[in-house]
C-alpha positions as CSV (number, residue, x, y, z in Angstrom):
1,X,45.7,-13.5,-16.7
2,X,48.8,-12.9,-14.5
3,X,48.1,-12.6,-10.8
4,X,50.4,-10.6,-8.6
5,X,50.8,-11.4,-4.9
6,X,51.4,-8.7,-2.3
7,X,50.4,-7.8,1.2
8,X,48.6,-5.1,3.1
9,X,50.4,-3.2,5.9
10,X,48.2,-3.7,8.9
11,X,50.9,-2.6,11.4
12,X,50.5,1.1,10.4
13,X,46.7,0.8,10.7
14,X,47.1,-0.7,14.2
15,X,49.5,2.1,15.3
16,X,47.1,4.8,14.2
17,X,44.2,2.9,15.8
18,X,46.0,2.8,19.1
19,X,46.8,6.5,18.9
20,X,43.2,7.2,18.0
21,X,41.6,5.7,21.1
22,X,44.4,6.8,23.5
23,X,44.3,10.5,22.3
24,X,40.5,10.2,22.2
25,X,40.4,9.6,25.9
26,X,42.9,12.4,26.6
27,X,40.9,14.9,24.5
28,X,37.6,13.9,26.1
29,X,39.1,14.0,29.6
30,X,40.5,17.5,29.0
31,X,37.1,18.5,27.7
32,X,35.4,17.4,30.8
33,X,37.9,19.3,33.0
34,X,37.3,22.4,30.9
35,X,33.5,22.0,31.3
36,X,33.9,21.7,35.1
37,X,36.2,24.7,35.2
38,X,33.2,26.8,34.1
39,X,31.1,25.8,37.1
40,X,33.9,25.2,39.6
41,X,36.5,28.0,39.0
42,X,38.7,26.6,41.7
43,X,39.6,23.8,39.2
44,X,41.7,26.4,37.4
45,X,45.4,26.0,38.5
46,X,47.4,29.0,37.3
47,X,49.5,29.5,35.4
48,X,49.5,26.5,33.1
49,X,46.1,24.9,33.7
50,X,43.6,27.7,33.4
51,X,40.6,27.6,31.1
52,X,42.2,30.0,28.6
53,X,45.1,27.5,28.0
54,X,43.1,24.2,28.5
55,X,40.3,24.9,26.1
56,X,42.7,25.2,23.0
57,X,44.4,22.1,24.3
58,X,41.0,20.3,24.3
59,X,40.0,21.4,20.8
60,X,43.5,20.5,19.4
61,X,43.5,17.1,21.1
62,X,40.0,16.2,19.8
63,X,40.5,17.6,16.3
64,X,44.1,16.7,15.4
65,X,44.9,13.9,17.9
66,X,41.7,11.9,18.1
67,X,40.0,12.7,14.8
68,X,43.4,13.2,13.0
69,X,44.7,9.7,13.9
70,X,41.2,8.3,13.1
71,X,41.5,9.7,9.6
72,X,44.9,8.2,9.0
73,X,43.8,4.9,10.5
74,X,40.8,4.7,8.1
75,X,42.7,6.0,5.1
76,X,45.6,3.6,5.5
77,X,43.3,0.6,5.8
78,X,40.8,1.5,3.1
79,X,43.2,3.0,0.5
80,X,45.3,-0.2,0.3
81,X,42.3,-2.3,-0.3
82,X,40.7,0.1,-2.8
83,X,43.9,0.3,-4.7
84,X,44.8,-3.3,-4.2
85,X,48.3,-2.2,-3.3
86,X,50.4,-2.0,-0.2
87,X,51.2,1.6,1.0
88,X,53.8,2.9,-1.3
89,X,56.6,3.2,1.3
90,X,56.6,1.6,4.8
91,X,59.3,4.1,6.0
92,X,57.2,7.1,5.0
93,X,54.2,5.5,6.8
94,X,56.4,5.2,10.0
95,X,57.7,8.8,9.7
96,X,54.1,10.0,9.2
97,X,52.9,8.1,12.3
98,X,55.7,9.2,14.7
99,X,55.9,12.7,13.2
100,X,52.2,13.2,13.9
101,X,52.5,12.0,17.5
102,X,55.4,14.4,18.0
103,X,53.3,17.2,16.7
104,X,50.5,16.3,19.2
105,X,52.9,16.2,22.1
106,X,54.5,19.5,21.1
107,X,51.1,21.0,20.8
108,X,50.1,19.9,24.3
109,X,53.3,21.3,25.8
110,X,53.4,24.6,24.0
111,X,49.7,25.4,24.4
112,X,49.9,24.9,28.2
113,X,53.0,27.1,28.2
114,X,51.0,29.8,26.5
115,X,52.7,29.7,23.1
116,X,49.8,30.4,20.8
117,X,48.9,32.3,17.7
118,X,45.3,32.6,19.1
119,X,43.8,31.5,15.8
120,X,41.0,29.0,16.4
121,X,42.0,25.4,15.3
122,X,45.4,26.9,14.2
123,X,46.8,28.0,17.6
124,X,50.2,26.3,17.2
125,X,53.3,28.5,16.7
126,X,55.4,28.6,13.6
127,X,58.0,25.8,14.2
128,X,55.2,23.3,14.7
129,X,53.4,24.7,11.7
130,X,56.5,23.9,9.6
131,X,56.6,20.4,11.1
132,X,52.9,19.9,10.2
133,X,53.7,20.9,6.6
134,X,56.5,18.4,6.4
135,X,54.5,15.6,7.8
136,X,51.5,16.4,5.6
137,X,53.7,16.4,2.5
138,X,55.0,13.0,3.5
139,X,51.5,11.7,4.0
140,X,50.6,13.0,0.5
141,X,53.6,11.4,-1.2
142,X,52.7,8.1,0.4
143,X,49.0,8.1,-0.6
144,X,49.7,9.3,-4.1
145,X,52.5,6.8,-4.5
146,X,50.0,4.1,-3.5
147,X,47.4,5.5,-5.9
148,X,49.8,5.7,-8.8
149,X,50.9,2.0,-8.2
150,X,47.4,0.7,-7.8
151,X,46.0,-2.4,-9.5
152,X,42.5,-1.0,-10.0
153,X,41.6,1.2,-12.9
154,X,39.0,3.5,-11.4
155,X,39.3,5.4,-8.2
156,X,36.4,4.7,-5.8
157,X,34.5,7.7,-4.4
158,X,36.2,7.4,-1.0
159,X,39.6,8.2,-2.7
160,X,38.1,11.3,-4.3
161,X,37.4,12.7,-0.8
162,X,40.9,11.7,0.4
163,X,42.5,13.6,-2.6
164,X,40.4,16.7,-2.0
165,X,41.2,16.6,1.7
166,X,44.9,16.4,1.2
167,X,45.2,19.3,-1.3
168,X,42.7,21.6,0.5
169,X,44.1,21.1,4.0
170,X,47.6,21.9,2.5
171,X,46.3,25.1,0.9
172,X,44.4,26.2,4.1
173,X,47.3,25.5,6.4
174,X,49.9,27.3,4.4
175,X,47.8,30.4,3.7
176,X,46.5,30.8,7.2
177,X,49.9,30.2,8.9
178,X,51.9,32.8,7.1
179,X,53.6,34.8,9.8
180,X,56.9,36.6,10.7
181,X,58.7,35.0,13.6
182,X,59.8,37.2,16.6
183,X,61.3,34.4,18.6
184,X,61.3,30.6,18.5
185,X,57.8,30.4,19.9
186,X,56.3,33.8,19.0
187,X,55.3,35.2,15.7
188,X,52.9,37.8,14.2
189,X,50.6,36.9,11.3
190,X,51.1,38.8,8.1
191,X,47.4,39.7,8.1
192,X,45.8,42.2,10.4
193,X,42.3,43.0,11.6
194,X,39.6,42.4,9.0
195,X,41.9,40.6,6.6
196,X,43.2,38.4,9.4
197,X,39.6,37.6,10.5
198,X,38.6,36.7,6.9
199,X,41.6,34.5,6.4
200,X,41.2,32.8,9.8
201,X,37.5,31.9,9.3
202,X,38.1,30.9,5.7
203,X,40.6,28.5,7.3
204,X,38.5,27.8,10.5
205,X,35.3,26.9,8.7
206,X,37.1,24.8,6.1
207,X,39.2,23.0,8.7
208,X,35.8,21.7,9.8
209,X,34.9,21.1,6.2
210,X,38.1,19.4,5.0
211,X,39.5,17.8,8.2
212,X,36.4,16.9,10.1
213,X,34.0,16.3,7.1
214,X,35.5,15.3,3.7
215,X,37.9,12.6,5.0
216,X,35.1,11.2,7.2
217,X,32.8,11.2,4.2
218,X,35.5,9.1,2.5
219,X,35.5,6.7,5.5
220,X,31.7,6.6,5.4
221,X,31.7,5.6,1.7
222,X,34.0,2.7,2.5
223,X,33.2,1.4,5.9
224,X,29.4,1.8,5.9
225,X,28.8,-0.3,2.8
226,X,31.4,-2.9,4.1
227,X,29.5,-3.2,7.5
228,X,26.1,-3.3,5.8
229,X,27.1,-5.7,3.1
230,X,25.4,-3.3,0.6
231,X,26.8,-1.2,-2.3
232,X,26.6,2.6,-2.1
233,X,23.1,3.7,-2.9
234,X,23.9,6.0,-5.9
235,X,27.0,6.5,-7.9
236,X,25.6,9.6,-9.6
237,X,24.6,11.1,-6.3
238,X,28.2,10.5,-5.1
239,X,29.5,12.6,-8.0
240,X,27.1,15.4,-7.4
241,X,27.9,15.2,-3.6
242,X,31.6,15.4,-4.1
243,X,32.1,18.2,-6.6
244,X,29.3,20.5,-5.3
245,X,30.4,20.0,-1.7
246,X,34.1,20.9,-2.2
247,X,33.1,23.9,-4.4
248,X,30.5,25.4,-2.1
249,X,32.2,24.7,1.3
250,X,35.1,26.9,0.6
251,X,33.0,30.1,0.2
252,X,31.1,29.8,3.5
253,X,33.7,31.0,6.0
254,X,32.4,34.6,6.3
255,X,29.2,33.3,8.0
256,X,31.3,33.2,11.1
257,X,31.7,37.0,10.9
258,X,28.1,38.2,10.4
259,X,27.3,41.6,11.9
260,X,31.1,42.2,12.5
261,X,33.3,44.8,10.8
262,X,33.7,42.5,7.8
263,X,32.4,44.2,4.6
264,X,28.7,43.5,4.0
265,X,29.3,42.0,0.6
266,X,31.6,39.3,2.1
267,X,29.1,38.5,4.8
268,X,26.3,38.1,2.2
269,X,28.5,35.9,0.1
270,X,29.2,33.6,3.0
271,X,25.4,33.4,3.8
272,X,24.4,32.6,0.3
273,X,26.9,29.8,-0.2
274,X,26.2,28.4,3.3
275,X,22.5,28.1,2.5
276,X,23.3,26.4,-0.8
277,X,25.6,24.0,1.1
278,X,22.6,22.3,2.6
279,X,21.9,20.5,-0.7
280,X,25.2,18.6,-1.2
281,X,25.5,17.9,2.5
282,X,22.1,16.3,2.7
283,X,22.8,14.5,-0.6
284,X,25.7,12.8,1.2
285,X,23.6,12.0,4.2
286,X,20.9,10.5,2.1
287,X,23.4,8.5,0.1
288,X,24.8,7.1,3.3
289,X,21.4,6.2,4.9
290,X,19.9,4.8,1.8
291,X,22.9,2.5,1.5
292,X,21.2,0.6,4.3
293,X,18.1,0.0,2.2
294,X,17.2,-3.7,2.6
295,X,19.6,-4.0,5.6
296,X,17.8,-2.0,8.3
297,X,17.1,-5.2,10.1
298,X,20.8,-5.6,10.7
299,X,20.9,-2.3,12.6
300,X,19.0,-3.8,15.5
301,X,21.7,-6.4,16.1
302,X,24.9,-4.9,14.7
303,X,26.3,-2.3,17.1
304,X,28.8,-1.1,14.4
305,X,25.8,-0.1,12.2
306,X,24.2,1.6,15.2
307,X,27.2,3.9,15.5
308,X,27.2,4.6,11.8
309,X,23.5,5.4,11.6
310,X,23.8,7.9,14.5
311,X,27.0,9.3,13.0
312,X,25.4,10.0,9.6
313,X,22.2,11.4,11.3
314,X,24.4,13.7,13.4
315,X,26.1,14.8,10.2
316,X,22.7,15.6,8.7
317,X,21.6,17.5,11.8
318,X,24.9,19.6,11.9
319,X,24.8,20.3,8.2
320,X,21.2,21.5,8.4
321,X,22.0,23.7,11.4
322,X,25.1,25.2,9.8
323,X,23.2,26.9,6.9
324,X,20.4,27.9,9.3
325,X,23.0,29.6,11.6
326,X,24.3,31.5,8.6
327,X,21.0,33.4,8.3
328,X,21.6,36.8,9.9
329,X,18.5,36.8,12.1
330,X,19.4,33.4,13.5
331,X,23.1,34.2,13.7
332,X,22.3,37.2,15.8
333,X,21.1,34.7,18.5
334,X,23.7,32.0,18.0
335,X,26.9,33.9,17.6
336,X,28.8,34.5,20.9
337,X,26.4,32.2,22.8
338,X,26.4,28.5,23.6
339,X,24.3,27.6,20.5
340,X,27.6,27.5,18.5
341,X,29.1,25.2,21.1
342,X,26.2,22.9,20.9
343,X,26.3,22.9,17.1
344,X,30.0,22.1,17.0
345,X,29.6,19.2,19.5
346,X,26.8,17.6,17.6
347,X,29.2,17.3,14.8
348,X,32.3,16.4,16.8
349,X,30.7,13.9,19.2
350,X,28.0,12.5,16.9
351,X,29.5,12.6,13.4
352,X,33.3,12.3,14.1
353,X,33.2,10.5,17.4
354,X,30.6,7.8,16.6
355,X,31.9,7.1,13.1
356,X,35.4,6.7,14.6
357,X,34.3,4.2,17.2
358,X,32.2,2.4,14.6
359,X,35.3,2.0,12.4
360,X,37.4,0.9,15.4
361,X,34.8,-1.8,16.4
362,X,34.7,-3.1,12.8
363,X,38.4,-2.7,11.9
364,X,40.2,-4.0,15.0
365,X,38.6,-7.5,14.9
366,X,39.5,-7.7,11.2
367,X,43.2,-7.0,11.5
368,X,43.6,-9.1,14.7
369,X,41.6,-12.0,13.1
370,X,39.2,-12.3,16.0
371,X,35.7,-11.3,17.1
372,X,34.8,-8.2,19.0
373,X,35.3,-9.0,22.7
374,X,31.8,-7.9,23.9
375,X,28.8,-6.8,21.9
376,X,27.2,-6.0,25.2
377,X,29.9,-3.5,26.2
378,X,29.7,-2.0,22.8
379,X,26.0,-1.4,23.2
380,X,26.5,0.1,26.6
381,X,29.1,2.4,25.0
382,X,26.6,3.3,22.3
383,X,23.8,4.3,24.6
384,X,26.0,6.2,27.1
385,X,27.5,8.1,24.1
386,X,24.1,8.9,22.7
387,X,22.8,10.1,26.1
388,X,26.0,12.0,26.6
389,X,25.4,13.9,23.3
390,X,21.9,14.8,24.3
391,X,22.8,15.9,27.8
392,X,25.6,18.0,26.4
393,X,23.8,19.7,23.5
394,X,20.2,20.3,24.7
395,X,21.1,22.3,27.8
396,X,23.4,24.5,25.7
397,X,20.6,25.2,23.2
398,X,18.5,26.2,26.2
399,X,21.4,28.3,27.6
400,X,21.8,30.2,24.3
401,X,18.2,31.2,24.1
402,X,18.0,32.1,27.7
403,X,21.1,34.3,27.7
404,X,20.2,36.0,24.4
405,X,16.7,36.8,25.7
406,X,18.1,38.3,28.9
407,X,20.8,40.3,27.1
408,X,18.3,42.0,24.9
409,X,15.7,43.0,27.5
410,X,15.0,46.7,28.1
411,X,13.0,48.4,30.9
412,X,10.2,50.7,29.9
413,X,12.5,53.6,30.5
414,X,14.7,52.4,27.6
415,X,17.6,51.2,29.7
416,X,18.9,47.6,29.9
417,X,17.2,45.4,32.3
418,X,20.4,43.4,32.8
419,X,23.3,45.8,32.2
420,X,25.7,43.5,34.0
421,X,26.7,40.6,31.7
422,X,27.3,38.4,34.8
423,X,23.6,38.5,35.7
424,X,22.9,36.6,32.5
425,X,25.8,34.2,33.1
426,X,24.4,33.3,36.5
427,X,21.1,32.4,34.9
428,X,22.6,29.7,32.7
429,X,25.1,28.1,35.1
430,X,22.7,25.2,35.8
431,X,22.9,24.3,32.1
432,X,26.7,24.2,32.4
433,X,26.4,21.5,35.1
434,X,24.2,19.4,32.7
435,X,26.7,20.0,29.9
436,X,29.5,18.6,32.1
437,X,27.3,15.6,33.0
438,X,26.8,14.9,29.3
439,X,30.5,15.1,28.8
440,X,31.0,12.7,31.7
441,X,28.6,10.2,30.1
442,X,30.3,10.4,26.7
443,X,33.7,9.9,28.3
444,X,32.5,7.0,30.4
445,X,31.2,5.4,27.2
446,X,34.5,5.9,25.5
447,X,36.4,4.4,28.4
448,X,34.2,1.3,28.2
449,X,34.7,1.2,24.4
450,X,38.5,1.4,24.8
451,X,38.4,-1.5,27.4
452,X,36.4,-3.5,24.9
453,X,38.9,-2.8,22.1
454,X,41.9,-3.7,24.4
455,X,40.3,-7.0,25.3
456,X,39.6,-7.6,21.6
457,X,43.3,-7.0,20.8
458,X,44.4,-9.3,23.7
459,X,42.3,-12.2,22.4
460,X,43.5,-11.9,18.8
461,X,46.8,-11.7,17.0
462,X,47.7,-9.0,14.5
463,X,48.1,-10.0,10.9
464,X,50.8,-7.4,10.3
465,X,51.2,-8.3,6.6
466,X,47.9,-9.5,5.2
467,X,48.3,-11.6,2.1
468,X,46.4,-10.4,-1.0
469,X,46.5,-10.9,-4.8
470,X,45.2,-9.1,-7.8
471,X,45.9,-8.8,-11.5
472,X,48.2,-5.9,-12.5
473,X,46.7,-2.7,-13.9
474,X,46.1,-3.0,-17.7
475,X,48.4,-0.8,-19.8
476,X,45.6,0.2,-22.0
477,X,42.0,1.0,-21.1
478,X,39.0,0.5,-23.4
479,X,36.0,2.5,-22.3
480,X,32.5,1.0,-22.6
481,X,30.2,2.5,-25.1
482,X,27.7,3.8,-22.4
483,X,30.3,4.7,-19.8
484,X,29.6,7.7,-17.6
485,X,31.7,10.8,-18.5
486,X,33.0,11.0,-14.9
487,X,34.8,7.7,-15.3
488,X,37.5,9.5,-17.2
489,X,38.8,11.6,-14.3
490,X,38.4,8.5,-12.0
491,X,41.3,7.0,-13.9
492,X,43.4,10.2,-13.6
493,X,44.5,10.9,-10.0
494,X,46.7,13.8,-11.0
495,X,44.0,15.5,-12.9
496,X,41.6,14.9,-10.0
497,X,44.1,16.5,-7.7
498,X,44.5,19.6,-10.0
499,X,40.7,19.8,-10.5
500,X,40.0,19.7,-6.8
501,X,42.6,22.4,-6.2
502,X,41.1,24.7,-8.8
503,X,37.5,24.1,-7.5
504,X,38.5,24.9,-3.9
505,X,40.8,27.8,-4.7
506,X,38.2,29.8,-6.6
507,X,36.1,30.8,-3.6
508,X,39.1,31.9,-1.5
509,X,40.6,34.0,-4.3
510,X,37.3,35.8,-5.0
511,X,36.7,36.5,-1.3
512,X,40.3,37.6,-0.6
513,X,41.2,39.8,-3.6
514,X,38.7,42.7,-3.0
515,X,39.3,42.7,0.7
516,X,43.1,43.0,0.3
517,X,43.2,45.2,-2.9
518,X,40.3,47.6,-2.5
519,X,41.1,50.1,0.3
520,X,37.4,51.1,0.7
521,X,36.7,47.6,2.2
522,X,38.8,48.6,5.2
523,X,38.5,52.4,5.6
524,X,41.2,53.9,7.8
525,X,40.4,56.0,10.8
526,X,42.8,58.9,11.5
527,X,42.6,58.6,15.3
528,X,43.6,54.9,15.3
529,X,47.3,54.7,16.2
530,X,49.7,51.8,16.9
531,X,50.0,50.3,20.3
532,X,52.7,51.6,22.6
533,X,55.5,49.1,23.4
534,X,54.0,48.4,26.8
535,X,50.5,47.9,25.3
536,X,52.0,45.6,22.7
537,X,53.6,43.5,25.4
538,X,50.3,43.5,27.3
539,X,48.4,42.4,24.2
540,X,50.8,39.5,23.8
541,X,50.1,38.5,27.4
542,X,46.3,38.7,26.7
543,X,46.9,36.3,23.8
544,X,49.1,34.0,25.8
545,X,46.6,33.6,28.5
546,X,43.8,32.8,26.0
547,X,41.6,35.7,27.0
548,X,40.1,35.6,23.5
549,X,38.5,32.2,24.4
550,X,36.0,33.9,26.7
551,X,36.0,37.5,25.6
552,X,35.2,39.1,22.3
553,X,36.5,42.4,21.0
554,X,33.7,43.2,18.6
555,X,30.6,45.3,19.4
556,X,27.9,44.4,16.9
557,X,25.5,47.1,15.6
558,X,22.7,45.9,17.9
559,X,20.8,48.2,20.3
560,X,21.5,46.1,23.3
561,X,25.2,45.7,22.5
562,X,25.7,49.5,21.9
563,X,23.9,50.2,25.2
564,X,26.0,47.7,27.1
565,X,29.4,48.1,25.6
566,X,29.5,51.3,23.6
567,X,29.8,52.4,20.0
568,X,29.7,49.5,17.5
569,X,33.1,48.4,16.0
570,X,34.5,49.7,12.7
571,X,36.8,48.0,10.3
572,X,39.4,50.7,10.6
573,X,39.9,50.1,14.3
574,X,41.8,46.9,13.8
575,X,44.3,47.8,11.1
576,X,47.3,47.3,13.5
577,X,45.9,44.1,15.2
578,X,48.3,41.2,14.4
579,X,46.4,38.9,15.2
580,X,42.8,40.0,15.4
581,X,41.0,39.3,18.7
582,X,37.3,39.3,17.8
583,X,36.7,36.0,19.6
584,X,33.9,33.5,18.9
585,X,32.3,33.0,22.3
586,X,31.3,35.3,25.2
587,X,31.6,33.5,28.5
588,X,32.5,37.0,29.7
589,X,31.6,40.5,28.5
590,X,33.0,42.1,25.3
591,X,36.2,44.1,25.9
592,X,36.4,46.2,22.7
593,X,35.5,49.4,24.7
594,X,36.7,48.4,28.2
595,X,39.3,51.2,28.2
596,X,36.5,53.8,28.0
597,X,34.7,52.6,31.1
598,X,37.0,54.6,33.4
599,X,37.9,51.5,35.5
600,X,40.8,52.4,37.7
601,X,44.1,50.6,37.3
602,X,43.6,49.1,40.8
603,X,40.4,47.5,39.6
604,X,42.2,45.6,36.8
605,X,45.0,44.7,39.2
606,X,42.6,43.2,41.8
607,X,40.4,41.6,39.1
608,X,43.4,39.7,37.7
609,X,44.6,38.7,41.1
610,X,41.1,37.4,42.3
611,X,38.2,38.1,39.9
612,X,35.6,37.3,42.6
613,X,37.0,40.1,44.8
614,X,35.5,42.7,42.4
615,X,32.8,40.6,40.7
616,X,31.2,38.0,43.0
617,X,29.4,36.2,40.2
618,X,32.5,35.8,38.1
619,X,33.7,32.4,36.9
620,X,36.9,33.7,35.5
621,X,40.1,32.0,36.7
622,X,42.6,34.0,38.8
623,X,46.0,35.1,37.3
624,X,48.2,35.7,40.3
625,X,51.3,34.8,38.3
626,X,50.9,38.0,36.4
627,X,51.6,39.9,39.6
628,X,54.7,37.9,40.2
629,X,56.3,37.4,36.8
630,X,58.7,40.0,35.4
631,X,57.9,41.3,31.9
632,X,60.4,40.0,29.3
633,X,61.4,43.3,27.7
634,X,64.3,41.7,25.7
635,X,61.8,41.0,23.0
636,X,60.4,44.5,22.7
637,X,62.8,45.7,20.0
638,X,62.3,42.6,17.8
639,X,58.5,42.9,18.2
640,X,58.6,46.5,17.0
641,X,60.8,45.6,14.1
642,X,58.5,42.9,13.0
643,X,55.5,45.2,13.3
644,X,57.4,47.7,11.1
645,X,57.9,45.0,8.5
646,X,54.2,44.4,8.6
647,X,53.4,48.0,7.8
648,X,52.6,49.3,11.3
649,X,53.8,53.0,11.2
650,X,56.3,53.0,14.0
651,X,58.9,55.7,12.9
652,X,62.4,54.7,12.0
653,X,64.5,54.3,15.0
654,X,61.5,53.8,17.4
655,X,62.6,50.2,18.0
656,X,65.8,51.5,19.7
657,X,63.9,53.6,22.2
658,X,60.9,51.3,22.6
659,X,62.0,50.0,26.0
660,X,62.6,53.5,27.3
661,X,59.0,54.4,26.2
662,X,57.8,51.2,27.8
663,X,59.3,52.0,31.2
664,X,57.9,55.5,31.2
665,X,54.4,54.3,30.7
666,X,54.9,51.4,33.2
667,X,56.2,53.7,35.9
668,X,53.1,55.9,35.4
669,X,50.8,52.9,36.0
670,X,52.9,51.8,39.0
671,X,52.6,55.2,40.6
672,X,48.9,55.3,40.1
673,X,48.6,51.8,41.7
674,X,50.7,53.0,44.7
675,X,48.3,56.0,45.2
676,X,45.5,53.4,45.5
677,X,47.4,51.3,48.1
678,X,48.9,48.7,45.8
679,X,52.7,48.4,45.8
680,X,54.3,46.6,42.9
681,X,57.2,46.8,40.5
682,X,56.9,48.5,37.1
683,X,58.5,45.4,35.6
684,X,55.7,43.0,36.4
685,X,53.5,41.5,33.6
686,X,50.3,42.8,35.2
687,X,51.5,46.4,34.4
688,X,51.6,45.6,30.7
689,X,48.2,43.9,30.7
690,X,46.6,46.8,32.5
691,X,48.1,49.2,29.9
692,X,46.6,47.1,27.1
693,X,43.2,46.9,28.8
694,X,43.1,50.6,29.4
695,X,43.9,51.3,25.7
696,X,41.0,49.3,24.3
697,X,38.3,51.5,22.7
698,X,40.1,54.8,23.3
699,X,41.3,55.4,19.7
700,X,37.8,55.7,18.3
701,X,37.4,58.6,20.8
702,X,40.7,60.2,19.8
703,X,42.3,59.3,23.1
704,X,45.2,57.2,21.8
705,X,48.1,56.8,24.3
706,X,50.7,56.4,21.5
707,X,53.0,59.4,21.0
708,X,56.1,59.8,18.7
709,X,58.9,61.3,20.8
710,X,60.1,64.7,19.6
711,X,63.6,63.4,18.9
712,X,62.2,61.0,16.3
713,X,59.7,63.5,14.9
714,X,62.7,65.8,14.0
715,X,64.7,62.9,12.7
716,X,61.9,61.6,10.4
């Protein structure tokens, strides 16, 4: 039999490995700073380093820089060996690497500058979205080129997950990122309100599913058996795990929107599929842990296996908790509280973080042809990381239950015992200190781990082109008489790609179609009007500053929320909201009805200048730059034009007089502030933000501030 000689490209693996642990330290450090900002507000440095801008930077750094580079590192190493072929094109590999690092740098710069779409895990503005699409396509061409030139007949289970990851992430990214540009770094999504929320959390939940889960399951199926020296426990369980997981996952997004204005049928659909998701998720966990059968004695001594065992266990915990949180009675407690934060970090720190470090500790010595520098340091890293996860998550579970119980307490007279949201926040601040301590322990462990890896690299030498040999792929395949039916599609990568796309697309289509096509799913409210030009500019400032990170705009139909915030939210209130601002966490009170609280303009002015001057317990950062910066009114006309294209009913010609209307409203707010002893210009950004805050919640009472000028009424 002819034997072909070739080599594996370890240089690209090394590059992604370096990027993984460098960006990992950056992401964890930013996370620690963000945690400290919650307990030491003076660590906010306006305007670029406030919590509202730093928190999206943290999530993007961890998800796309640390985990993203970790995925590519593992895929480029394992795919070559599973296909017995070098990556299809070295140039494409290099473009992928440097393109992804460019995306990360652009993300860091633009997020700190306030250029954001405000969509969780998809905050980056449209030029970077386009660049992500290009780099993702290049990645796909390279991996499919490698698969199609393989020397192995059947695709191993890890490759199934890589294929599903690539096609699903492409679908999610394109659909969720559809927007109309206003400027180079400002756009409005084509969806509004309820539809925007549904699409975003279809994306948001499945970004967790197909960026943080499925590729890592592929890595688990390759690196865990390699480290244990054992085959995967069950081939048949792998098949069930793969197809059922990718089918069920895509439906579960609406469980992030329970008790909101999303139609009840969509909420119920998300709940049902989320609960069913427990079965395939735990099937994968069981398949991973049982792979260690007969090798558990190695876990005592092999630090890599310790990382893997905790990672797979954390995956099991997180995927048990996810379905539980989709049950409405549980979700009523968890949503908008720290329970969700704890849940996310069990997955991110335990599953993604520990599996990544386990792969690094196994892979770096392999490609540098040496031994791990220090098993002792690796064990210290392991225990610091484990303690860090516990100190991070457990206090947040306690915090969630504490705050939920306080928020729902009523006096015998039937009034809220704690009407001021900040009273409940003060009660949970000690848990925030413990959370920060847990983050510090995890970061300290990661620093020790990186030192260990650097020392390992220094004592070895990279085998950039690792020699390998294998027979070519036979031109004809003769199946065995008792061959499993699934073996057919394992020989057909294109069919597996198409099959994966069909399986994941079904759920999205069925959830989206009724919401977009049947008007009764989003009933209109006659009193709801578009934002005035000044309010629209103020809303964009609200988005820019990341206010949605700490404040929701969604009053759920609970007795305590209606008593505290006002009438519960209706779907028709948000039809002109591009993007929606419902939020996912309340570090501060809900703002959906703040405009009906009759707070004077001067209160908002002073609150933004120094929050603790009007609310002593507040941990909100100050925004003095809003008092100094002039509002950019050059974009007003273009913004109105884009909104008109999106169906917002501004009359024809309104874009030409929008700035005149803006200045009229701004001068009114300026005059009111002057009457209350505050002298400022009508051109300042704070004026626009005040206008937006004062508008929130008024439409439902028929008190909209939007008026069509008489000249346009006659013309139209």
